[in-house]
FINUBA-324867 format. One record per residue (C-alpha): x, y, z; residue in one letter. Coordinates in nm, 3 decimals. Example, Ala and Ser with C-alpha at 12.3 -4.5 7.8 and 13.67 -1.06 7.14 Angstrom:
2
       px       py       pz  resn
    1.230   -0.450    0.780     a
    1.367   -0.106    0.714     s
//
This chain:
94
       px       py       pz  resn
    0.066   -1.631   -0.395     m
   -0.044   -1.251   -0.520     i
    0.253   -1.000   -0.562     s
    0.242   -0.683   -0.680     f
    0.358   -0.305   -0.611     t
    0.163   -0.005   -0.578     v
    0.326    0.345   -0.667     r
    0.147    0.675   -0.559     m
    0.220    1.023   -0.643     e
    0.126    1.304   -0.385     f
    0.216    1.676   -0.337     n
    0.535    1.776   -0.175     k
    0.358    1.926    0.094     a
    0.160    1.595    0.165     d
    0.439    1.380    0.285     r
    0.409    1.416    0.636     d
    0.033    1.319    0.596     a
    0.098    1.043    0.388     v
    0.375    0.905    0.607     a
    0.125    0.895    0.899     e
   -0.130    0.708    0.697     i
    0.123    0.429    0.639     l
    0.238    0.437    0.985     r
   -0.106    0.289    1.050     h
   -0.206    0.113    0.749     l
    0.109   -0.081    0.714     g
    0.108   -0.249    1.073     p
   -0.263   -0.331    1.078     a
   -0.235   -0.485    0.702     s
    0.080   -0.715    0.848     r
   -0.180   -0.839    1.116     q
   -0.415   -0.996    0.863     e
   -0.394   -1.372    0.827     s
   -0.351   -1.373    0.486     g
   -0.120   -1.105    0.430     c
    0.236   -1.209    0.373     i
    0.417   -0.871    0.298     n
    0.300   -0.494    0.312     y
    0.592   -0.261    0.307     i
    0.551    0.079    0.200     a
    0.839    0.325    0.114     h
    0.914    0.672   -0.011     f
    1.137    0.642   -0.329     v
    1.463    0.803   -0.247     e
    1.528    1.006   -0.589     a
    1.112    1.131   -0.571     e
    1.033    1.226   -0.256     p
    0.666    1.264   -0.331     a
    0.645    0.917   -0.460     t
    0.552    0.612   -0.231     v
    0.594    0.254   -0.332     l
    0.421   -0.020   -0.156     i
    0.501   -0.382   -0.172     y
    0.215   -0.636   -0.114     e
    0.210   -0.981   -0.096     q
   -0.117   -1.237   -0.011     y
   -0.158   -1.589    0.056     k
   -0.452   -1.591   -0.223     d
   -0.727   -1.348   -0.396     e
   -0.942   -1.426   -0.106     a
   -0.674   -1.265    0.156     a
   -0.639   -0.960   -0.097     l
   -1.045   -0.889   -0.110     e
   -1.002   -0.944    0.312     h
   -0.729   -0.669    0.268     h
   -0.955   -0.434    0.061     r
   -1.263   -0.487    0.276     g
   -1.095   -0.435    0.640     s
   -1.179   -0.172    0.849     p
   -0.805   -0.023    0.843     h
   -0.792   -0.019    0.471     f
   -1.134    0.169    0.454     q
   -1.015    0.425    0.701     q
   -0.634    0.486    0.557     y
   -0.648    0.391    0.193     a
   -0.914    0.600    0.118     t
   -0.738    0.890    0.289     g
   -0.439    0.818    0.038     l
   -0.667    0.823   -0.241     y
   -0.803    1.147   -0.142     q
   -0.486    1.308   -0.164     i
   -0.299    1.109   -0.416     m
   -0.202    1.289   -0.753     r
   -0.159    0.952   -0.940     s
   -0.173    0.562   -0.888     r
   -0.010    0.283   -1.052     e
   -0.035   -0.105   -0.981     i
    0.215   -0.334   -1.122     e
    0.144   -0.727   -1.113     n
    0.429   -0.969   -1.032     l
    0.504   -1.324   -1.089     n
    0.746   -1.514   -0.878     v
    1.054   -1.649   -1.067     v
    1.049   -2.057   -0.985     d
//
């Protein structure tokens, strides 16, 4: 299983646009057969920051996600307005 978080910062003025994009991207991503979780959050103490928790069955499922039409449509919209982006890869505690 592949798990990671994506932290993105935006201008406060873009919050509504970001929320609208994520309202489309999240449900479409969760419909992918290899997607286990895709949950977007605004960070309470940082209202212009989004944290997305993602889990995929395997590398092929993640690549499928990145190549999907909804990712191309919505994620690229986020990339155009974000100020910064960080990814944290996670390992499951067994």
